[in-house]
C-alpha positions in Angstrom: 5.7 -9.5 -38.8 5.3 -7.2 -41.8 2.8 -4.7 -40.4 3.8 -1.9 -37.9 3.7 -3.5 -34.4 1.6 -1.5 -32.0 1.0 -2.5 -28.3 -0.6 -0.6 -25.5 -0.7 -0.3 -21.8 -4.2 0.8 -20.7 -4.4 1.5 -17.0 -7.5 2.7 -15.1 -6.8 5.6 -12.8 -8.4 3.8 -9.9 -5.0 3.3 -8.2 -1.3 3.9 -8.5 1.4 2.1 -10.5 2.1 -1.2 -8.8 4.2 -4.4 -9.5 1.4 -6.1 -11.5 0.6 -3.3 -14.0 4.3 -2.4 -14.2 4.9 -5.9 -15.5 2.1 -5.4 -18.1 3.5 -2.1 -19.2 7.1 -3.4 -19.4 6.3 -6.5 -21.4 4.2 -4.5 -23.9 7.1 -2.0 -24.1 9.8 -4.7 -24.7 7.6 -6.5 -27.2 7.0 -3.3 -29.2 10.6 -2.0 -29.1 12.0 -5.5 -30.0 10.1 -5.3 -33.3 10.7 -1.5 -33.8 7.1 -0.9 -33.0 5.1 1.7 -31.0 4.3 1.6 -27.3 1.1 3.4 -26.4 -0.4 4.4 -23.1 -4.1 4.8 -23.0 -6.2 5.8 -20.0 -9.3 3.8 -19.3 -11.1 6.2 -17.1 -14.8 5.4 -17.7 -15.4 4.3 -14.0 -15.6 7.9 -12.9 -16.7 7.2 -9.4 -13.6 5.0 -8.6 -11.0 7.3 -10.2 -8.3 8.3 -7.7 -6.8 11.8 -7.7 -3.2 11.7 -8.7 -3.4 8.1 -10.1 -2.7 9.2 -13.7 0.2 11.3 -12.6 1.6 8.3 -10.7 1.4 6.1 -13.7 3.3 8.5 -16.0 5.8 9.7 -13.4 6.8 6.2 -12.4 6.9 4.8 -15.9 9.3 7.6 -16.7 11.4 6.9 -13.6 11.6 3.2 -14.6 12.8 4.2 -18.1 9.7 2.8 -20.0 9.6 5.3 -22.8 6.1 6.1 -24.3 5.6 6.7 -28.0 2.0 7.9 -27.8 -0.3 9.1 -25.0 -2.6 12.0 -24.4 0.6 14.0 -23.7 2.0 13.0 -27.0 -0.8 12.0 -29.4 -0.1 10.1 -32.6 -2.1 10.2 -35.9 -5.5 11.9 -35.6 -7.1 8.8 -36.8 -6.1 7.0 -33.6 -8.6 9.2 -31.7 -8.4 10.2 -28.0 -6.1 8.6 -25.5 -8.6 8.9 -22.6 -11.8 7.0 -22.7 -13.7 9.7 -20.9 -13.2 11.8 -24.1 -14.8 9.2 -26.3 -18.3 8.7 -24.8 -20.1 9.9 -28.0 -18.0 7.6 -30.2 -18.9 4.5 -28.1 -22.5 5.5 -28.1 -22.6 5.9 -31.9 -21.0 2.5 -32.4 -23.4 0.8 -30.0 -26.4 2.3 -31.8 -24.9 1.2 -35.1 -25.0 -2.4 -33.8 -28.6 -1.9 -32.8 -29.6 -0.8 -36.3 -27.8 -3.9 -37.6 -29.8 -6.1 -35.2 -26.6 -7.1 -33.5 -27.5 -5.4 -30.3 -30.7 -4.2 -28.7 -32.2 -1.9 -26.1 -32.7 -3.4 -22.6 -35.2 -1.7 -20.3 -34.9 -4.1 -17.4 -34.3 -2.4 -14.1 -31.6 -3.5 -11.6 -34.3 -4.9 -9.4 -35.8 -7.0 -12.2 -32.4 -8.3 -13.2 -31.6 -9.3 -9.6 -34.9 -11.1 -9.3 -34.3 -12.9 -12.5 -30.8 -14.0 -11.4 -32.2 -15.2 -8.1 -34.8 -17.4 -9.9 -32.0 -18.9 -12.0 -30.0 -19.7 -8.8 -33.0 -21.3 -7.2 -33.1 -23.6 -10.2 -29.5 -24.6 -9.5 -28.0 -22.5 -12.3 -24.5 -21.5 -11.2 -23.5 -19.4 -14.2 -26.5 -17.0 -14.3 -27.0 -14.8 -17.4 -29.5 -12.4 -18.8 -32.7 -14.0 -20.0 -32.8 -12.1 -23.2 -36.4 -11.0 -22.8 -35.9 -7.5 -24.1 -34.6 -8.9 -27.3 -38.2 -10.1 -27.9 -39.8 -6.6 -27.7 -41.6 -5.3 -30.7 -40.5 -2.1 -32.3 -43.7 -0.3 -31.2 -43.0 -1.4 -27.6 -39.5 -0.1 -27.8 -40.6 3.3 -29.3 -43.2 3.7 -26.6 -40.7 3.0 -23.8 -38.3 5.5 -25.3 -41.0 8.2 -25.7 -41.8 7.7 -22.0 -38.2 8.4 -21.2 -37.7 5.0 -19.8 -34.0 4.3 -19.0 -32.3 1.6 -21.1 -29.0 0.0 -21.7 -27.7 -1.6 -24.9 -27.0 -5.3 -24.9 -25.0 -7.2 -27.4 -26.9 -10.0 -29.0 -24.7 -13.1 -28.6 -25.0 -15.8 -31.2 -24.4 -19.3 -29.9 -21.1 -20.5 -31.3 -17.7 -21.9 -30.3 -15.1 -19.2 -29.9 -11.5 -20.3 -30.5 -8.4 -18.1 -30.3 -4.7 -18.8 -30.2 -3.2 -17.1 -27.2 0.5 -16.6 -27.7 1.2 -17.3 -24.0 -1.5 -19.9 -23.1 -2.0 -21.7 -26.4 -5.4 -22.5 -27.9 -8.4 -21.3 -25.8 -12.0 -22.1 -26.5 -15.3 -20.7 -25.1 -18.9 -21.6 -25.7 -20.6 -18.2 -26.4 -24.0 -19.6 -25.2 -22.7 -19.4 -21.7 -22.0 -15.7 -21.9 -25.6 -14.3 -22.2 -26.4 -11.0 -23.9 -24.0 -8.6 -22.2 -24.3 -4.8 -21.8 -22.1 -2.7 -24.0 -23.6 0.7 -23.2 -25.0 1.4 -19.7 -28.1 3.4 -19.0 -25.9 6.4 -18.2 -24.6 6.2 -21.8 -21.1 5.1 -20.6 -19.6 2.2 -22.5 -18.6 -0.9 -20.6 -15.0 -2.0 -20.5 -15.3 -4.8 -23.1 -17.0 -2.6 -25.6 -14.8 0.5 -25.1 -11.6 -1.4 -25.2 -12.4 -3.0 -28.6 -13.3 0.4 -30.1 -10.1 1.9 -28.7 -7.8 -1.0 -29.9 -9.5 -0.8 -33.4 -9.1 3.0 -33.6 -5.4 2.8 -32.6 -4.5 -0.1 -34.9 -3.3 -2.2 -31.9 -1.8 -5.4 -33.3 -1.1 -7.3 -30.1 -3.0 -7.3 -26.8 -0.7 -8.5 -24.0 -2.2 -8.5 -20.5 -2.8 -10.5 -17.3 -4.6 -13.8 -17.4 -7.5 -12.3 -15.3 -8.6 -10.8 -18.7 -9.0 -14.2 -20.4 -12.7 -14.3 -19.5 -13.1 -10.9 -21.2 -11.6 -12.0 -24.5 -14.6 -14.0 -26.0 -16.9 -11.0 -25.5 -14.3 -8.8 -27.2 -13.9 -11.3 -30.1 -17.7 -11.3 -30.6 -17.6 -7.5 -30.9 -14.7 -7.6 -33.4 -16.7 -10.0 -35.5 -19.9 -8.0 -35.3 -18.0 -5.0 -36.8 -16.0 -7.1 -39.2 -12.8 -5.6 -37.8 -9.4 -7.2 -37.8 -8.6 -8.7 -34.4 -5.3 -8.2 -32.6 -3.3 -11.2 -31.4 -4.0 -12.0 -27.8 -1.6 -13.0 -25.1 -2.4 -13.5 -21.4 0.5 -13.5 -18.9 0.4 -15.7 -15.8 -0.4 -14.4 -12.4 2.2 -12.9 -10.1 1.8 -14.5 -6.7 3.3 -13.8 -3.3 5.3 -16.3 -1.1 2.1 -17.8 0.3 0.7 -18.6 -3.2 -1.9 -15.8 -3.2 -2.2 -13.3 -6.1 0.2 -10.4 -5.4 -1.9 -7.5 -4.2 -2.0 -4.8 -1.5 -4.5 -7.0 0.3 -2.3 -10.1 0.2 0.0 -8.5 2.8 2.9 -7.6 0.5 4.5 -4.7 2.4 5.8 -3.1 -0.9 3.2 -3.2 -3.7 3.4 0.2 -5.3 6.4 1.4 -7.4 6.5 4.6 -5.5 7.2 2.7 -2.3 10.3 1.1 -3.8 11.5 4.5 -5.1 11.2 6.0 -1.6 13.1 3.1 0.0 16.0 3.5 -2.4 15.6 0.9 -5.1 17.2 1.7 -8.4 14.9 1.9 -11.5 17.2 -0.2 -13.6 17.2 -3.0 -11.0 13.4 -2.9 -10.7 13.0 -3.0 -14.5 15.4 -6.0 -14.6 13.7 -7.9 -11.9 10.1 -7.3 -13.1 11.1 -8.4 -16.6 11.8 -11.9 -15.1 8.3 -12.3 -13.6 6.6 -14.8 -15.9 9.1 -14.4 -18.6 12.7 -15.7 -18.9 15.5 -15.4 -21.5 17.6 -18.4 -22.6 20.7 -19.1 -20.5 21.5 -18.6 -16.9 22.2 -14.8 -16.9 19.8 -12.7 -14.8 21.3 -9.2 -14.9 20.2 -7.3 -18.0 20.1 -3.6 -19.1 17.0 -2.2 -20.7 18.7 -2.3 -24.1 19.7 -6.0 -23.6 16.1 -6.9 -22.6 14.8 -5.2 -25.8 17.3 -7.1 -27.9 16.7 -10.6 -26.4 12.9 -10.3 -25.9 11.1 -13.4 -27.2 7.3 -13.6 -27.1 7.6 -17.4 -27.0 9.4 -17.4 -23.6 6.4 -16.5 -21.4 5.7 -18.9 -18.6 2.2 -20.6 -18.4 2.7 -21.0 -14.6 2.3 -18.4 -12.0 5.5 -16.4 -11.1 6.4 -15.8 -7.5 7.4 -12.3 -6.4 10.6 -12.9 -4.4 11.6 -10.0 -2.3 14.9 -11.6 -1.5 15.8 -11.8 -5.2 14.5 -8.3 -5.8 16.9 -7.1 -3.1 19.8 -9.1 -4.5 19.3 -7.7 -8.0 19.2 -4.2 -6.6 22.4 -4.8 -4.6 24.1 -5.9 -7.8 23.3 -2.6 -9.5 24.4 -0.7 -6.4 27.8 -2.4 -6.4 28.2 -1.5 -10.0 27.7 2.2 -9.4 30.7 4.5 -9.4 31.7 5.6 -5.9 30.6 9.2 -6.8 27.1 8.1 -7.9 26.7 5.7 -5.0 27.6 8.5 -2.5 25.2 11.0 -4.1 22.4 8.4 -4.1 22.7 6.9 -0.7 23.4 10.1 1.2 19.7 11.2 0.5 18.4 8.2 2.4 20.2 8.9 5.7 17.7 9.7 8.4 19.1 13.1 9.3 16.7 13.6 12.1 18.2 10.7 14.0 21.8 10.7 12.9 23.7 14.0 13.3 25.8 13.9 10.2 26.0 17.7 10.1 28.7 17.4 12.8 30.9 15.3 10.4 33.1 16.4 7.5 32.1 15.4 4.0 35.3 13.3 3.7 34.3 11.4 6.9 30.8 10.8 5.7 32.0 9.6 2.3 34.4 7.1 3.9 31.7 5.9 6.2 29.2 5.4 3.5 31.6 3.6 1.2 32.2 1.0 4.0 28.7 -0.3 3.2 28.6 -0.1 -0.6 28.9 -3.8 -0.9 26.7 -4.6 2.0 23.4 -2.7 1.6 20.7 -3.9 -0.7 18.8 -0.6 -1.1 19.2 3.1 -0.1 17.3 3.2 3.1 19.1 0.2 4.5 22.1 2.5 5.2 20.3 3.5 8.4 20.6 0.0 9.7 24.4 0.6 10.0 24.6 4.1 11.5 24.1 3.3 15.1 27.6 2.0 15.1 28.9 5.6 14.6 26.2 7.8 16.1 24.7 6.0 19.1 26.6 5.6 22.3 25.1 2.7 24.1 26.1 0.1 26.7 27.4 -3.2 25.4 24.7 -5.9 25.8 25.2 -8.8 28.3 24.9 -11.2 25.4 27.7 -9.6 23.5 29.9 -9.3 26.6 29.3 -13.0 27.2 30.4 -13.8 23.7 33.5 -11.8 24.3 34.3 -13.7 27.5 34.0 -17.0 25.6 36.7 -16.1 23.2 40.1 -17.6 24.1 42.6 -14.9 25.3 40.1 -12.1 24.6 41.2 -9.9 27.6 44.8 -10.3 26.6 44.1 -9.3 23.0 42.0 -6.3 24.1 44.6 -5.0 26.6 47.2 -5.1 23.8 44.8 -3.3 21.5 44.1 -0.6 24.1 47.8 0.0 24.6 48.4 0.1 20.8 45.5 2.6 20.3 46.8 4.8 23.1 50.3 5.0 21.5 49.1 6.0 18.1 50.3 9.6 17.5 49.0 10.0 13.9 45.4 8.7 13.6 45.4 7.0 10.2 44.0 3.7 8.8 47.6 2.5 8.1 48.7 3.1 11.7 45.6 1.2 13.0 46.5 -1.7 10.7 50.0 -1.7 12.1 48.5 -2.0 15.6 46.5 -5.0 14.5 49.7 -6.7 13.2 51.6 -5.9 16.3 48.8 -7.3 18.6 48.6 -10.5 16.5 52.4 -11.0 16.9 52.7 -10.1 20.5 49.7 -12.2 21.7 50.3 -15.0 19.2 46.6 -14.8 18.1 44.9 -14.6 14.7 41.6 -15.2 12.9 38.4 -15.1 15.0 40.4 -15.0 18.3 42.1 -11.8 17.2 39.5 -10.0 15.2 36.3 -10.9 17.1 38.0 -9.8 20.4 39.1 -6.6 18.9 35.8 -5.9 17.1 33.6 -6.4 20.1 36.0 -4.5 22.4 36.7 -1.6 20.1 33.3 -1.2 18.3 30.8 -2.7 20.7 29.4 -4.8 17.8 29.8 -8.3 16.6 29.8 -7.7 12.9 30.8 -5.0 10.5 33.0 -4.0 7.6 36.8 -3.5 7.6 37.9 -3.3 11.3 40.7 -0.8 10.7 38.4 1.6 8.8 35.6 1.3 11.4 38.1 2.0 14.2 39.5 5.0 12.3 36.0 6.5 11.7 35.0 5.9 15.3 38.0 7.9 16.5 40.5 7.3 19.2 38.3 8.6 22.1 35.2 6.6 21.3 37.3 3.4 20.7 38.9 3.7 24.1 35.6 4.4 25.7 34.2 1.2 24.0 37.1 -0.8 25.4 36.3 0.3 28.9 32.7 -0.9 28.6 33.9 -4.5 28.0 36.4 -4.6 30.9 
């Protein structure tokens, strides 16, 4: 690749940054950075009625949070020749190019009303035509008829005059793809409100910005032949196209907000306490894979090992379990100081009265779960142990009674706890050793009896540390509940 590599991510502000378009942005970013190229963000906001307030801000804020650095955008424009980075600021340019094609007889004015078009399509369907298309009747209008309609202020769109041909292109993900252009029909490039259609605007933009590679989701494959025809009509150099496979959910449906995926938007993951590095890592593995078995990669490592030949042609499944696992790996690697600062913010302080506890106590408690929680908010699943005083369940009491010598062990524990003068973790560990020796118990018989009796729970981290943090009074009260 001798030319400057330039790739773009071009979202529509009709929604917020989600898993699917994050994958698109990330792969374009990795591709560009691997080849020392530029990564551009362009806003395709021509669908003014569907634009959502705050959507653009969501895109940029979350891309920044993920660590996807942008070389050019409307915040940071590049060379003036690249033009504007918002399509809504280029309406006149699109109109001029559309009219240029009209003068070259490569496009034409279409005066058909929506009602006429709908009637025409219905007639085609009645004849058994499944892939309906425009009849092309306005292409047959004489110039004097066109002039008369325009002088009468009759609304018109501009349609591209499709030449019947076989369109071939080499997709660097999917391989060779062919289309018969005769199946497309003459498509609209400029609507009656003078706003360019997607397929026309995107070609003008990619040409203006010297985009060398267009990497996007496979749902755009059907758009590619129309775009290729436009490139050929202007005799412009075409970018190389690549279409990534779908991301599907566990049921095999395309991943979407409607498919029932509880977490679809990046902002949701951020609020739940997922780390940006972990999300970047996991999303990079959706439809792309490096060589080898390694799965944990930093951003710099991903840039270094990126290979545009390692995209999968098959759909990739978004696996929430794996997402959590990767996030947990990053949390375990955090320094204790960073972990504490991070996870403290996710404690539900309205439910759990941590203000009554010292900072040292809180830190010790949070560190108990550093290797257990998978994301920040999950810390709240463990806090009932320390902050909620509830009766032991009948099920748990039954489990306690099924353990051999459980009452004997618990009585010994109670006596040992009562006799502790200096409340430290080491003294509690000494009690555990003494109880094991005096009752001749160990393993599950020892620890499960003690855990259920002292903590009113069946599972948890280090028993001695949990007992220490609960405090002598609460531990003795818990023991009484089991007796």
